[in-house]
PDBQT receptor file of N, H, CA, C and O in Angstrom, charges set to zero:
ATOM      1  N   UNK A   1      95.581  83.638  78.540  1.00  0.00    +0.000 N 
ATOM      2  CA  UNK A   1      94.807  82.258  78.107  1.00  0.00    +0.000 C 
ATOM      3  C   UNK A   1      93.819  82.355  77.055  1.00  0.00    +0.000 C 
ATOM      4  O   UNK A   1      93.152  81.450  76.553  1.00  0.00    +0.000 OA
ATOM      5  N   UNK A   2      93.832  83.969  76.722  1.00  0.00    +0.000 N 
ATOM      6  H   UNK A   2      94.374  84.704  77.130  1.00  0.00    +0.000 HD
ATOM      7  CA  UNK A   2      92.829  84.572  75.780  1.00  0.00    +0.000 C 
ATOM      8  C   UNK A   2      93.567  84.166  74.286  1.00  0.00    +0.000 C 
ATOM      9  O   UNK A   2      92.972  83.937  73.233  1.00  0.00    +0.000 OA
ATOM     10  N   UNK A   3      95.032  84.147  74.516  1.00  0.00    +0.000 N 
ATOM     11  H   UNK A   3      95.516  84.333  75.371  1.00  0.00    +0.000 HD
ATOM     12  CA  UNK A   3      95.545  83.874  73.117  1.00  0.00    +0.000 C 
ATOM     13  C   UNK A   3      96.124  82.643  72.574  1.00  0.00    +0.000 C 
ATOM     14  O   UNK A   3      96.453  82.318  71.433  1.00  0.00    +0.000 OA
ATOM     15  N   UNK A   4      96.176  81.758  74.257  1.00  0.00    +0.000 N 
ATOM     16  H   UNK A   4      95.909  82.021  75.184  1.00  0.00    +0.000 HD
ATOM     17  CA  UNK A   4      96.448  80.259  74.054  1.00  0.00    +0.000 C 
ATOM     18  C   UNK A   4      94.893  79.962  73.162  1.00  0.00    +0.000 C 
ATOM     19  O   UNK A   4      94.906  79.474  72.031  1.00  0.00    +0.000 OA
ATOM     20  N   UNK A   5      93.594  80.345  73.885  1.00  0.00    +0.000 N 
ATOM     21  H   UNK A   5      93.583  80.741  74.803  1.00  0.00    +0.000 HD
ATOM     22  CA  UNK A   5      92.289  79.539  73.007  1.00  0.00    +0.000 C 
ATOM     23  C   UNK A   5      92.370  80.224  71.468  1.00  0.00    +0.000 C 
ATOM     24  O   UNK A   5      92.003  79.546  70.508  1.00  0.00    +0.000 OA
ATOM     25  N   UNK A   6      92.819  81.466  71.294  1.00  0.00    +0.000 N 
ATOM     26  H   UNK A   6      93.116  82.017  72.073  1.00  0.00    +0.000 HD
ATOM     27  CA  UNK A   6      93.003  81.892  69.935  1.00  0.00    +0.000 C 
ATOM     28  C   UNK A   6      93.992  80.759  68.809  1.00  0.00    +0.000 C 
ATOM     29  O   UNK A   6      93.713  80.058  67.836  1.00  0.00    +0.000 OA
ATOM     30  N   UNK A   7      94.905  80.986  69.382  1.00  0.00    +0.000 N 
ATOM     31  H   UNK A   7      95.131  81.555  70.172  1.00  0.00    +0.000 HD
ATOM     32  CA  UNK A   7      96.150  79.623  68.587  1.00  0.00    +0.000 C 
ATOM     33  C   UNK A   7      95.316  78.234  68.612  1.00  0.00    +0.000 C 
ATOM     34  O   UNK A   7      95.152  77.552  67.600  1.00  0.00    +0.000 OA
ATOM     35  N   UNK A   8      94.973  78.006  69.480  1.00  0.00    +0.000 N 
ATOM     36  H   UNK A   8      95.106  78.560  70.302  1.00  0.00    +0.000 HD
ATOM     37  CA  UNK A   8      93.910  77.162  69.059  1.00  0.00    +0.000 C 
ATOM     38  C   UNK A   8      93.185  76.599  68.194  1.00  0.00    +0.000 C 
ATOM     39  O   UNK A   8      93.328  75.535  67.591  1.00  0.00    +0.000 OA
ATOM     40  N   UNK A   9      92.173  77.592  68.156  1.00  0.00    +0.000 N 
ATOM     41  H   UNK A   9      92.056  78.457  68.645  1.00  0.00    +0.000 HD
ATOM     42  CA  UNK A   9      90.728  77.882  67.189  1.00  0.00    +0.000 C 
ATOM     43  C   UNK A   9      91.188  78.235  65.984  1.00  0.00    +0.000 C 
ATOM     44  O   UNK A   9      90.654  77.723  65.000  1.00  0.00    +0.000 OA
ATOM     45  N   UNK A  10      92.116  79.048  65.837  1.00  0.00    +0.000 N 
ATOM     46  H   UNK A  10      92.550  79.464  66.636  1.00  0.00    +0.000 HD
ATOM     47  CA  UNK A  10      92.706  79.938  64.719  1.00  0.00    +0.000 C 
ATOM     48  C   UNK A  10      94.280  79.918  64.680  1.00  0.00    +0.000 C 
ATOM     49  O   UNK A  10      94.790  80.856  65.295  1.00  0.00    +0.000 OA
ATOM     50  N   UNK A  11      95.191  79.000  64.056  1.00  0.00    +0.000 N 
ATOM     51  H   UNK A  11      94.777  78.238  63.557  1.00  0.00    +0.000 HD
ATOM     52  CA  UNK A  11      96.588  79.131  64.393  1.00  0.00    +0.000 C 
ATOM     53  C   UNK A  11      96.990  80.465  63.488  1.00  0.00    +0.000 C 
ATOM     54  O   UNK A  11      97.655  81.417  63.896  1.00  0.00    +0.000 OA
ATOM     55  N   UNK A  12      96.245  80.252  61.733  1.00  0.00    +0.000 N 
ATOM     56  H   UNK A  12      95.705  79.478  61.402  1.00  0.00    +0.000 HD
ATOM     57  CA  UNK A  12      97.132  81.092  61.273  1.00  0.00    +0.000 C 
ATOM     58  C   UNK A  12      96.713  82.582  61.787  1.00  0.00    +0.000 C 
ATOM     59  O   UNK A  12      97.225  83.302  60.930  1.00  0.00    +0.000 OA
ATOM     60  N   UNK A  13      96.249  83.181  62.450  1.00  0.00    +0.000 N 
ATOM     61  H   UNK A  13      95.834  82.596  63.146  1.00  0.00    +0.000 HD
ATOM     62  CA  UNK A  13      96.057  84.856  62.583  1.00  0.00    +0.000 C 
ATOM     63  C   UNK A  13      97.411  84.728  63.734  1.00  0.00    +0.000 C 
ATOM     64  O   UNK A  13      97.920  85.842  63.862  1.00  0.00    +0.000 OA
ATOM     65  N   UNK A  14      97.968  83.881  64.415  1.00  0.00    +0.000 N 
ATOM     66  H   UNK A  14      97.554  82.976  64.310  1.00  0.00    +0.000 HD
ATOM     67  CA  UNK A  14      98.978  84.597  65.251  1.00  0.00    +0.000 C 
ATOM     68  C   UNK A  14     100.380  83.598  64.787  1.00  0.00    +0.000 C 
ATOM     69  O   UNK A  14     101.311  83.116  65.432  1.00  0.00    +0.000 OA
ATOM     70  N   UNK A  15     100.074  83.581  63.655  1.00  0.00    +0.000 N 
ATOM     71  H   UNK A  15      99.317  83.972  63.131  1.00  0.00    +0.000 HD
ATOM     72  CA  UNK A  15     101.533  82.622  62.658  1.00  0.00    +0.000 C 
ATOM     73  C   UNK A  15     102.611  83.719  62.967  1.00  0.00    +0.000 C 
ATOM     74  O   UNK A  15     103.702  83.204  63.210  1.00  0.00    +0.000 OA
ATOM     75  N   UNK A  16     102.606  85.150  63.027  1.00  0.00    +0.000 N 
ATOM     76  H   UNK A  16     101.720  85.568  62.829  1.00  0.00    +0.000 HD
ATOM     77  CA  UNK A  16     103.717  85.853  63.234  1.00  0.00    +0.000 C 
ATOM     78  C   UNK A  16     104.145  85.969  64.837  1.00  0.00    +0.000 C 
ATOM     79  O   UNK A  16     105.193  86.543  65.132  1.00  0.00    +0.000 OA
ATOM     80  N   UNK A  17     103.282  85.397  65.860  1.00  0.00    +0.000 N 
ATOM     81  H   UNK A  17     102.430  84.930  65.621  1.00  0.00    +0.000 HD
ATOM     82  CA  UNK A  17     104.075  85.441  67.006  1.00  0.00    +0.000 C 
ATOM     83  C   UNK A  17     104.158  84.035  67.596  1.00  0.00    +0.000 C 
ATOM     84  O   UNK A  17     103.986  83.682  68.763  1.00  0.00    +0.000 OA
ATOM     85  N   UNK A  18     104.430  83.391  66.626  1.00  0.00    +0.000 N 
ATOM     86  H   UNK A  18     104.569  83.678  65.678  1.00  0.00    +0.000 HD
ATOM     87  CA  UNK A  18     104.726  81.251  67.111  1.00  0.00    +0.000 C 
ATOM     88  C   UNK A  18     106.044  81.572  65.958  1.00  0.00    +0.000 C 
ATOM     89  O   UNK A  18     106.092  82.153  64.874  1.00  0.00    +0.000 OA
ATOM     90  N   UNK A  19     107.073  80.848  66.846  1.00  0.00    +0.000 N 
ATOM     91  H   UNK A  19     107.034  80.376  67.727  1.00  0.00    +0.000 HD
ATOM     92  CA  UNK A  19     107.758  80.161  66.031  1.00  0.00    +0.000 C 
ATOM     93  C   UNK A  19     108.818  79.334  66.843  1.00  0.00    +0.000 C 
ATOM     94  O   UNK A  19     109.184  79.754  67.941  1.00  0.00    +0.000 OA
ATOM     95  N   UNK A  20     109.327  78.145  66.316  1.00  0.00    +0.000 N 
ATOM     96  H   UNK A  20     109.030  77.804  65.424  1.00  0.00    +0.000 HD
ATOM     97  CA  UNK A  20     109.833  77.035  66.309  1.00  0.00    +0.000 C 
ATOM     98  C   UNK A  20     111.263  77.518  67.295  1.00  0.00    +0.000 C 
ATOM     99  O   UNK A  20     112.101  78.400  67.105  1.00  0.00    +0.000 OA
ATOM    100  N   UNK A  21     111.108  76.594  68.310  1.00  0.00    +0.000 N 
ATOM    101  H   UNK A  21     110.428  75.878  68.465  1.00  0.00    +0.000 HD
ATOM    102  CA  UNK A  21     112.161  76.946  69.224  1.00  0.00    +0.000 C 
ATOM    103  C   UNK A  21     113.416  76.371  68.629  1.00  0.00    +0.000 C 
ATOM    104  O   UNK A  21     113.333  75.452  67.815  1.00  0.00    +0.000 OA
ATOM    105  N   UNK A  22     114.720  76.931  69.040  1.00  0.00    +0.000 N 
ATOM    106  H   UNK A  22     114.788  77.678  69.701  1.00  0.00    +0.000 HD
ATOM    107  CA  UNK A  22     115.990  76.390  68.687  1.00  0.00    +0.000 C 
ATOM    108  C   UNK A  22     116.568  75.660  70.130  1.00  0.00    +0.000 C 
ATOM    109  O   UNK A  22     116.174  76.008  71.243  1.00  0.00    +0.000 OA
ATOM    110  N   UNK A  23     117.517  74.649  69.906  1.00  0.00    +0.000 N 
ATOM    111  H   UNK A  23     117.837  74.367  69.002  1.00  0.00    +0.000 HD
ATOM    112  CA  UNK A  23     118.010  74.279  70.651  1.00  0.00    +0.000 C 
ATOM    113  C   UNK A  23     117.230  73.245  71.375  1.00  0.00    +0.000 C 
ATOM    114  O   UNK A  23     117.827  72.464  72.117  1.00  0.00    +0.000 OA
ATOM    115  N   UNK A  24     115.945  73.177  71.221  1.00  0.00    +0.000 N 
ATOM    116  H   UNK A  24     115.460  73.811  70.619  1.00  0.00    +0.000 HD
ATOM    117  CA  UNK A  24     114.881  71.847  72.082  1.00  0.00    +0.000 C 
ATOM    118  C   UNK A  24     113.769  71.855  71.185  1.00  0.00    +0.000 C 
ATOM    119  O   UNK A  24     113.654  72.287  70.038  1.00  0.00    +0.000 OA
ATOM    120  N   UNK A  25     112.921  71.243  72.013  1.00  0.00    +0.000 N 
ATOM    121  H   UNK A  25     113.014  70.893  72.945  1.00  0.00    +0.000 HD
ATOM    122  CA  UNK A  25     111.420  70.747  70.625  1.00  0.00    +0.000 C 
ATOM    123  C   UNK A  25     110.337  71.700  71.313  1.00  0.00    +0.000 C 
ATOM    124  O   UNK A  25     110.390  71.911  72.524  1.00  0.00    +0.000 OA
ATOM    125  N   UNK A  26     109.385  72.250  70.524  1.00  0.00    +0.000 N 
ATOM    126  H   UNK A  26     109.342  72.079  69.539  1.00  0.00    +0.000 HD
ATOM    127  CA  UNK A  26     108.463  73.259  70.782  1.00  0.00    +0.000 C 
ATOM    128  C   UNK A  26     108.721  73.958  70.059  1.00  0.00    +0.000 C 
ATOM    129  O   UNK A  26     109.674  73.930  69.280  1.00  0.00    +0.000 OA
ATOM    130  N   UNK A  27     107.505  75.113  70.245  1.00  0.00    +0.000 N 
ATOM    131  H   UNK A  27     106.732  75.135  70.878  1.00  0.00    +0.000 HD
ATOM    132  CA  UNK A  27     107.240  76.316  69.990  1.00  0.00    +0.000 C 
ATOM    133  C   UNK A  27     107.092  77.033  71.042  1.00  0.00    +0.000 C 
ATOM    134  O   UNK A  27     106.788  76.604  72.155  1.00  0.00    +0.000 OA
ATOM    135  N   UNK A  28     107.393  78.673  70.605  1.00  0.00    +0.000 N 
ATOM    136  H   UNK A  28     107.640  79.022  69.701  1.00  0.00    +0.000 HD
ATOM    137  CA  UNK A  28     107.173  79.679  71.396  1.00  0.00    +0.000 C 
ATOM    138  C   UNK A  28     105.962  80.450  70.932  1.00  0.00    +0.000 C 
ATOM    139  O   UNK A  28     105.804  80.623  69.723  1.00  0.00    +0.000 OA
ATOM    140  N   UNK A  29     104.874  81.050  72.031  1.00  0.00    +0.000 N 
ATOM    141  H   UNK A  29     105.002  80.910  73.012  1.00  0.00    +0.000 HD
ATOM    142  CA  UNK A  29     104.174  81.818  71.573  1.00  0.00    +0.000 C 
ATOM    143  C   UNK A  29     104.365  83.253  72.177  1.00  0.00    +0.000 C 
ATOM    144  O   UNK A  29     104.713  83.162  73.354  1.00  0.00    +0.000 OA
ATOM    145  N   UNK A  30     104.244  84.607  71.726  1.00  0.00    +0.000 N 
ATOM    146  H   UNK A  30     103.961  84.681  70.770  1.00  0.00    +0.000 HD
ATOM    147  CA  UNK A  30     104.720  85.876  72.305  1.00  0.00    +0.000 C 
ATOM    148  C   UNK A  30     103.476  86.300  72.890  1.00  0.00    +0.000 C 
ATOM    149  O   UNK A  30     102.566  86.355  72.063  1.00  0.00    +0.000 OA
ATOM    150  N   UNK A  31     103.162  86.614  74.059  1.00  0.00    +0.000 N 
ATOM    151  H   UNK A  31     103.901  86.569  74.731  1.00  0.00    +0.000 HD
ATOM    152  CA  UNK A  31     102.341  87.472  74.333  1.00  0.00    +0.000 C 
ATOM    153  C   UNK A  31     102.752  88.743  75.255  1.00  0.00    +0.000 C 
ATOM    154  O   UNK A  31     102.611  88.754  76.478  1.00  0.00    +0.000 OA
ATOM    155  N   UNK A  32     103.170  89.584  74.651  1.00  0.00    +0.000 N 
ATOM    156  H   UNK A  32     103.285  89.575  73.658  1.00  0.00    +0.000 HD
ATOM    157  CA  UNK A  32     103.576  90.960  75.000  1.00  0.00    +0.000 C 
ATOM    158  C   UNK A  32     104.899  90.490  75.420  1.00  0.00    +0.000 C 
ATOM    159  O   UNK A  32     105.690  89.900  74.684  1.00  0.00    +0.000 OA
ATOM    160  N   UNK A  33     105.164  90.910  77.147  1.00  0.00    +0.000 N 
ATOM    161  H   UNK A  33     104.521  91.389  77.745  1.00  0.00    +0.000 HD
ATOM    162  CA  UNK A  33     106.450  90.541  77.439  1.00  0.00    +0.000 C 
ATOM    163  C   UNK A  33     106.605  88.950  77.846  1.00  0.00    +0.000 C 
ATOM    164  O   UNK A  33     107.612  88.278  78.069  1.00  0.00    +0.000 OA
ATOM    165  N   UNK A  34     105.386  88.660  77.853  1.00  0.00    +0.000 N 
ATOM    166  H   UNK A  34     104.568  89.205  77.672  1.00  0.00    +0.000 HD
ATOM    167  CA  UNK A  34     105.490  86.801  78.180  1.00  0.00    +0.000 C 
ATOM    168  C   UNK A  34     105.390  86.133  77.042  1.00  0.00    +0.000 C 
ATOM    169  O   UNK A  34     104.678  86.452  76.090  1.00  0.00    +0.000 OA
ATOM    170  N   UNK A  35     106.185  85.084  77.131  1.00  0.00    +0.000 N 
ATOM    171  H   UNK A  35     106.763  84.825  77.905  1.00  0.00    +0.000 HD
ATOM    172  CA  UNK A  35     106.034  83.835  76.829  1.00  0.00    +0.000 C 
ATOM    173  C   UNK A  35     105.416  82.448  77.016  1.00  0.00    +0.000 C 
ATOM    174  O   UNK A  35     105.495  82.077  78.187  1.00  0.00    +0.000 OA
ATOM    175  N   UNK A  36     104.834  81.593  76.205  1.00  0.00    +0.000 N 
ATOM    176  H   UNK A  36     104.771  81.895  75.254  1.00  0.00    +0.000 HD
ATOM    177  CA  UNK A  36     104.150  80.332  76.408  1.00  0.00    +0.000 C 
ATOM    178  C   UNK A  36     104.991  79.788  75.155  1.00  0.00    +0.000 C 
ATOM    179  O   UNK A  36     105.363  80.296  74.098  1.00  0.00    +0.000 OA
ATOM    180  N   UNK A  37     105.163  78.127  75.936  1.00  0.00    +0.000 N 
ATOM    181  H   UNK A  37     104.860  77.714  76.795  1.00  0.00    +0.000 HD
ATOM    182  CA  UNK A  37     106.335  77.358  75.257  1.00  0.00    +0.000 C 
ATOM    183  C   UNK A  37     105.032  76.408  75.017  1.00  0.00    +0.000 C 
ATOM    184  O   UNK A  37     103.960  76.566  75.603  1.00  0.00    +0.000 OA
ATOM    185  N   UNK A  38     105.335  75.298  73.963  1.00  0.00    +0.000 N 
ATOM    186  H   UNK A  38     106.206  75.170  73.487  1.00  0.00    +0.000 HD
ATOM    187  CA  UNK A  38     104.119  74.832  74.203  1.00  0.00    +0.000 C 
ATOM    188  C   UNK A  38     104.687  73.671  72.576  1.00  0.00    +0.000 C 
ATOM    189  O   UNK A  38     105.511  74.040  71.738  1.00  0.00    +0.000 OA
ATOM    190  N   UNK A  39     104.029  72.462  72.567  1.00  0.00    +0.000 N 
ATOM    191  H   UNK A  39     103.360  72.162  73.247  1.00  0.00    +0.000 HD
ATOM    192  CA  UNK A  39     104.331  71.955  71.638  1.00  0.00    +0.000 C 
ATOM    193  C   UNK A  39     102.821  71.284  70.848  1.00  0.00    +0.000 C 
ATOM    194  O   UNK A  39     101.708  71.041  71.315  1.00  0.00    +0.000 OA
ATOM    195  N   UNK A  40     103.284  71.165  69.737  1.00  0.00    +0.000 N 
ATOM    196  H   UNK A  40     104.188  71.362  69.357  1.00  0.00    +0.000 HD
ATOM    197  CA  UNK A  40     101.787  71.204  68.792  1.00  0.00    +0.000 C 
ATOM    198  C   UNK A  40     101.789  69.395  68.305  1.00  0.00    +0.000 C 
ATOM    199  O   UNK A  40     102.528  68.759  67.555  1.00  0.00    +0.000 OA
ATOM    200  N   UNK A  41     100.529  68.986  69.181  1.00  0.00    +0.000 N 
ATOM    201  H   UNK A  41      99.928  69.503  69.790  1.00  0.00    +0.000 HD
ATOM    202  CA  UNK A  41     100.592  67.585  68.717  1.00  0.00    +0.000 C 
ATOM    203  C   UNK A  41      99.345  67.000  68.323  1.00  0.00    +0.000 C 
ATOM    204  O   UNK A  41      98.747  66.097  68.908  1.00  0.00    +0.000 OA
ATOM    205  N   UNK A  42      98.896  67.803  66.925  1.00  0.00    +0.000 N 
ATOM    206  H   UNK A  42      99.382  68.537  66.450  1.00  0.00    +0.000 HD
ATOM    207  CA  UNK A  42      98.222  67.697  66.072  1.00  0.00    +0.000 C 
ATOM    208  C   UNK A  42      97.000  68.380  66.387  1.00  0.00    +0.000 C 
ATOM    209  O   UNK A  42      96.840  69.579  66.159  1.00  0.00    +0.000 OA
ATOM    210  N   UNK A  43      95.872  67.410  67.067  1.00  0.00    +0.000 N 
ATOM    211  H   UNK A  43      96.001  66.436  67.253  1.00  0.00    +0.000 HD
ATOM    212  CA  UNK A  43      95.013  68.342  67.657  1.00  0.00    +0.000 C 
ATOM    213  C   UNK A  43      94.843  69.054  69.353  1.00  0.00    +0.000 C 
ATOM    214  O   UNK A  43      93.893  69.709  69.782  1.00  0.00    +0.000 OA
ATOM    215  N   UNK A  44      95.976  68.695  69.994  1.00  0.00    +0.000 N 
ATOM    216  H   UNK A  44      96.747  68.163  69.645  1.00  0.00    +0.000 HD
ATOM    217  CA  UNK A  44      96.042  69.001  71.005  1.00  0.00    +0.000 C 
ATOM    218  C   UNK A  44      97.622  69.939  71.179  1.00  0.00    +0.000 C 
ATOM    219  O   UNK A  44      98.781  69.653  70.877  1.00  0.00    +0.000 OA
ATOM    220  N   UNK A  45      97.215  70.720  71.584  1.00  0.00    +0.000 N 
ATOM    221  H   UNK A  45      96.273  70.952  71.829  1.00  0.00    +0.000 HD
ATOM    222  CA  UNK A  45      98.394  72.233  72.422  1.00  0.00    +0.000 C 
ATOM    223  C   UNK A  45      98.862  71.676  73.868  1.00  0.00    +0.000 C 
ATOM    224  O   UNK A  45      98.097  71.595  74.829  1.00  0.00    +0.000 OA
ATOM    225  N   UNK A  46     100.192  71.312  73.886  1.00  0.00    +0.000 N 
ATOM    226  H   UNK A  46     100.814  71.377  73.106  1.00  0.00    +0.000 HD
ATOM    227  CA  UNK A  46     100.613  70.769  75.352  1.00  0.00    +0.000 C 
ATOM    228  C   UNK A  46     101.630  72.096  75.723  1.00  0.00    +0.000 C 
ATOM    229  O   UNK A  46     102.859  72.067  75.663  1.00  0.00    +0.000 OA
ATOM    230  N   UNK A  47     100.898  73.113  76.070  1.00  0.00    +0.000 N 
ATOM    231  H   UNK A  47      99.900  73.137  76.120  1.00  0.00    +0.000 HD
ATOM    232  CA  UNK A  47     101.487  73.995  77.140  1.00  0.00    +0.000 C 
ATOM    233  C   UNK A  47     102.645  73.306  78.175  1.00  0.00    +0.000 C 
ATOM    234  O   UNK A  47     102.461  72.513  79.098  1.00  0.00    +0.000 OA
ATOM    235  N   UNK A  48     104.088  73.991  77.604  1.00  0.00    +0.000 N 
ATOM    236  H   UNK A  48     104.238  74.635  76.854  1.00  0.00    +0.000 HD
ATOM    237  CA  UNK A  48     105.066  73.270  78.675  1.00  0.00    +0.000 C 
ATOM    238  C   UNK A  48     105.362  74.006  79.540  1.00  0.00    +0.000 C 
ATOM    239  O   UNK A  48     105.824  73.518  80.571  1.00  0.00    +0.000 OA
ATOM    240  N   UNK A  49     105.200  75.431  79.422  1.00  0.00    +0.000 N 
ATOM    241  H   UNK A  49     104.824  75.828  78.585  1.00  0.00    +0.000 HD
ATOM    242  CA  UNK A  49     105.978  76.936  80.173  1.00  0.00    +0.000 C 
ATOM    243  C   UNK A  49     105.442  77.800  79.757  1.00  0.00    +0.000 C 
ATOM    244  O   UNK A  49     105.501  78.036  78.550  1.00  0.00    +0.000 OA
ATOM    245  N   UNK A  50     104.628  78.685  80.735  1.00  0.00    +0.000 N 
ATOM    246  H   UNK A  50     104.580  78.493  81.715  1.00  0.00    +0.000 HD
ATOM    247  CA  UNK A  50     104.590  80.255  80.770  1.00  0.00    +0.000 C 
ATOM    248  C   UNK A  50     105.138  80.913  81.278  1.00  0.00    +0.000 C 
ATOM    249  O   UNK A  50     105.231  80.311  82.347  1.00  0.00    +0.000 OA
ATOM    250  N   UNK A  51     105.831  82.088  81.449  1.00  0.00    +0.000 N 
ATOM    251  H   UNK A  51     105.756  82.577  80.580  1.00  0.00    +0.000 HD
ATOM    252  CA  UNK A  51     106.871  82.702  82.028  1.00  0.00    +0.000 C 
ATOM    253  C   UNK A  51     107.127  84.050  81.438  1.00  0.00    +0.000 C 
ATOM    254  O   UNK A  51     106.530  84.280  80.386  1.00  0.00    +0.000 OA
ATOM    255  N   UNK A  52     107.991  85.088  81.972  1.00  0.00    +0.000 N 
ATOM    256  H   UNK A  52     108.476  84.901  82.826  1.00  0.00    +0.000 HD
ATOM    257  CA  UNK A  52     108.518  86.476  81.443  1.00  0.00    +0.000 C 
ATOM    258  C   UNK A  52     109.469  85.815  80.561  1.00  0.00    +0.000 C 
ATOM    259  O   UNK A  52     110.032  84.736  80.749  1.00  0.00    +0.000 OA
ATOM    260  N   UNK A  53     109.595  86.794  79.342  1.00  0.00    +0.000 N 
ATOM    261  H   UNK A  53     109.137  87.670  79.189  1.00  0.00    +0.000 HD
ATOM    262  CA  UNK A  53     111.067  86.482  78.430  1.00  0.00    +0.000 C 
ATOM    263  C   UNK A  53     112.223  86.711  78.898  1.00  0.00    +0.000 C 
ATOM    264  O   UNK A  53     113.181  86.679  78.124  1.00  0.00    +0.000 OA
ATOM    265  N   UNK A  54     112.433  87.028  80.428  1.00  0.00    +0.000 N 
ATOM    266  H   UNK A  54     111.656  87.053  81.057  1.00  0.00    +0.000 HD
ATOM    267  CA  UNK A  54     113.786  87.329  80.659  1.00  0.00    +0.000 C 
ATOM    268  C   UNK A  54     114.123  85.755  81.149  1.00  0.00    +0.000 C 
ATOM    269  O   UNK A  54     115.232  85.234  81.032  1.00  0.00    +0.000 OA
ATOM    270  N   UNK A  55     113.074  85.182  81.654  1.00  0.00    +0.000 N 
ATOM    271  H   UNK A  55     112.172  85.605  81.749  1.00  0.00    +0.000 HD
ATOM    272  CA  UNK A  55     113.457  83.786  82.176  1.00  0.00    +0.000 C 
ATOM    273  C   UNK A  55     112.607  82.363  81.731  1.00  0.00    +0.000 C 
ATOM    274  O   UNK A  55     112.569  81.267  82.290  1.00  0.00    +0.000 OA
ATOM    275  N   UNK A  56     112.009  82.809  80.604  1.00  0.00    +0.000 N 
ATOM    276  H   UNK A  56     112.040  83.699  80.150  1.00  0.00    +0.000 HD
ATOM    277  CA  UNK A  56     111.305  81.327  80.201  1.00  0.00    +0.000 C 
ATOM    278  C   UNK A  56     112.620  80.565  79.818  1.00  0.00    +0.000 C 
ATOM    279  O   UNK A  56     112.814  79.475  80.357  1.00  0.00    +0.000 OA
ATOM    280  N   UNK A  57     113.552  81.064  78.914  1.00  0.00    +0.000 N 
ATOM    281  H   UNK A  57     113.395  81.949  78.476  1.00  0.00    +0.000 HD
ATOM    282  CA  UNK A  57     114.179  80.210  78.642  1.00  0.00    +0.000 C 
ATOM    283  C   UNK A  57     115.579  79.377  79.255  1.00  0.00    +0.000 C 
ATOM    284  O   UNK A  57     116.387  78.667  78.657  1.00  0.00    +0.000 OA
ATOM    285  N   UNK A  58     115.537  79.589  80.015  1.00  0.00    +0.000 N 
ATOM    286  H   UNK A  58     114.880  80.166  80.501  1.00  0.00    +0.000 HD
ATOM    287  CA  UNK A  58     116.482  79.335  81.011  1.00  0.00    +0.000 C 
ATOM    288  C   UNK A  58     115.870  77.648  81.399  1.00  0.00    +0.000 C 
ATOM    289  O   UNK A  58     114.701  77.291  81.541  1.00  0.00    +0.000 OA
ATOM    290  N   UNK A  59     117.179  76.804  81.499  1.00  0.00    +0.000 N 
ATOM    291  H   UNK A  59     118.129  77.094  81.384  1.00  0.00    +0.000 HD
ATOM    292  CA  UNK A  59     116.671  75.536  81.525  1.00  0.00    +0.000 C 
ATOM    293  C   UNK A  59     117.105  74.998  83.052  1.00  0.00    +0.000 C 
ATOM    294  O   UNK A  59     116.796  73.864  83.417  1.00  0.00    +0.000 OA
TER     295      UNK A  59
């Protein structure tokens, strides 16, 4: 939750940990071995999924 709050307040600080997803819409935030998949809709971050790196991208 701290990293999500940090991303919302100051996205430039976490720019090296955020990447656009390939093959689907959205972005991912790396938090250790965990990933936060989200969409950035201007003033709102829509959290789509949170999970371990090994299984978060499975559809």
